[in-house]
C-alpha positions in Angstrom: 41.3 50.3 27.0 38.9 48.6 29.8 36.2 51.2 28.4 36.4 50.4 25.0 35.6 46.5 25.4 32.7 47.7 27.3 31.3 49.7 24.9 32.1 46.5 21.9 30.4 44.3 24.4 27.1 46.8 24.8 27.0 47.3 21.3 27.1 43.3 20.7 24.3 43.1 22.9 22.2 45.4 21.7 22.4 44.2 17.9 21.9 40.6 19.5 18.8 41.9 21.2 17.8 43.4 17.8 18.0 40.7 16.0 16.2 38.4 18.4 13.2 41.7 18.5 13.5 41.2 14.6 13.0 37.3 14.8 9.6 37.6 17.2 9.0 40.1 14.5 8.2 38.1 12.3 7.0 35.2 14.0 3.9 37.5 13.6 3.5 36.6 9.9 3.1 33.7 8.2 2.3 30.6 10.1 3.4 28.5 6.4 5.3 28.7 3.3 5.3 26.8 0.5 8.3 24.9 -0.2 7.3 22.7 -2.7 4.8 21.4 -5.2 4.1 19.3 -8.0 2.1 16.1 -9.6 3.2 12.2 -8.7 2.5 10.0 -11.6 3.0 6.3 -10.2 3.4 4.3 -13.1 3.3 1.2 -11.9 -0.2 1.6 -9.8 -1.4 4.3 -12.9 -2.3 7.1 -10.4 -1.8 10.4 -10.5 -1.5 12.8 -7.4 -1.2 16.5 -6.6 1.9 16.8 -3.8 2.1 20.3 -1.7 5.2 20.9 1.0 4.5 23.2 3.8 7.6 24.8 5.8 6.6 26.3 9.0 7.6 29.8 9.2 7.0 29.9 13.4 6.0 27.9 16.3 2.9 25.3 15.7 0.1 25.1 18.7 -1.5 22.3 19.3 -4.8 21.0 17.3 -4.0 23.2 14.3 -4.9 21.5 10.7 -4.2 22.5 6.9 -7.7 22.2 5.1 -6.9 21.9 1.3 -9.3 22.3 -1.8 -7.8 20.9 -5.4 -9.0 22.1 -8.2 -10.5 18.7 -10.3 -8.6 18.0 -13.3 -11.5 16.3 -14.7 -13.5 19.2 -14.0 -16.7 19.2 -11.3 -16.5 20.3 -8.0 -13.0 21.0 -5.9 -11.3 17.9 -4.0 -11.2 18.8 -0.5 -8.7 16.8 2.3 -7.7 17.6 5.6 -4.7 16.7 7.6 -4.1 16.9 11.3 -0.9 19.2 12.0 1.4 17.9 14.4 3.3 20.6 17.0 6.6 19.4 16.3 6.4 18.8 12.4 9.6 20.1 10.4 7.3 20.0 7.1 3.7 19.0 6.2 3.1 17.3 3.2 -0.4 17.5 1.7 -1.6 14.9 -0.7 -4.7 14.5 -3.0 -6.3 11.1 -3.5 -6.0 10.4 -7.3 -6.8 12.3 -10.0 -7.6 12.1 -13.4 -7.4 14.6 -16.7 -4.0 15.9 -15.6 -2.9 18.4 -18.6 0.3 19.2 -19.4 1.4 23.1 -18.6 -2.7 24.2 -17.5 -2.0 25.7 -13.9 -4.2 24.0 -11.3 -5.1 25.9 -8.3 -4.9 25.1 -5.1 -6.4 26.7 -1.8 -5.2 25.9 1.6 -6.3 27.4 4.9 -4.3 26.7 8.8 -7.0 26.7 10.9 -6.8 26.4 14.6 -8.1 23.8 16.9 -11.5 25.8 17.4 -11.9 26.1 13.1 -10.6 29.5 13.0 -8.5 30.6 10.1 -5.0 31.8 10.9 -3.4 32.0 7.2 -4.7 31.1 3.6 -2.4 30.5 1.2 -3.6 30.6 -2.7 -1.3 29.0 -5.3 -1.4 27.0 -8.7 0.3 23.4 -9.9 1.5 22.8 -13.8 2.4 19.5 -15.2 5.2 19.0 -16.7 3.4 15.8 -18.2 0.1 14.8 -19.6 -1.9 11.7 -17.3 -1.9 10.3 -20.9 2.0 9.1 -20.5 0.5 6.5 -17.3 -1.0 3.0 -18.0 -4.5 2.9 -18.6 -4.5 0.3 -15.3 -1.9 -0.6 -12.7 0.5 -2.9 -14.3 0.5 -4.8 -10.9 -2.2 -5.5 -7.8 -1.9 -6.8 -4.5 0.6 -6.9 -1.8 3.2 -8.7 -4.0 2.9 -6.6 -6.9 2.1 -8.9 -9.2 1.5 -8.6 -13.1 -2.2 -7.2 -13.4 -4.3 -9.9 -15.0 -6.3 -7.0 -16.7 -3.0 -5.3 -18.9 -1.9 -9.5 -20.3 -0.6 -9.3 -23.8 -0.1 -5.2 -22.7 3.2 -4.6 -21.4 2.7 -0.8 -21.6 -0.5 -1.2 -19.4 -2.3 0.7 -22.6 -5.3 -1.5 -23.3 -8.4 -1.0 -25.5 -11.0 1.2 -24.1 -8.6 3.3 -22.1 -8.8 4.3 -18.7 -12.4 4.6 -19.1 -12.5 8.0 -18.1 -14.0 11.1 -20.6 -11.9 14.6 -19.8 -13.3 17.8 -20.4 -11.7 19.0 -23.7 -9.4 22.5 -23.5 
């Protein structure tokens, strides 16, 4: 009876060690995975942004950063941003500056490079993002201005924010 318990305990110990080894083996792979991505339309401020979240797949070393290149919906050069990655972060949020000309159901490319403190690329992530709406749902000008969200005088008499002349941006035809 004691021998059976000993074998059971030895088997359980081997199973735990095997699982731990598998977890360590996984740590050799990817640093991050994409956990979310969307376009954020802020109706009050009349802006649209890319937003991508990454989930760490292994411990983060000090000095790492993410360099992100977003396809420019208005055409032209990609929009590049970088973000420091903090070692104890549970997620990494990557956001573009405001963009123009977002079109519904069109895939936009996003390239992410995870770099170490010396600038060496540790991981590359390529993904795409489709918007569920056109940017035309936004007002042409912000509906509010200033720290107290005062009504924007530029849209006085236009409660929907649509003004003659539109946003003042000429978007490429697709």
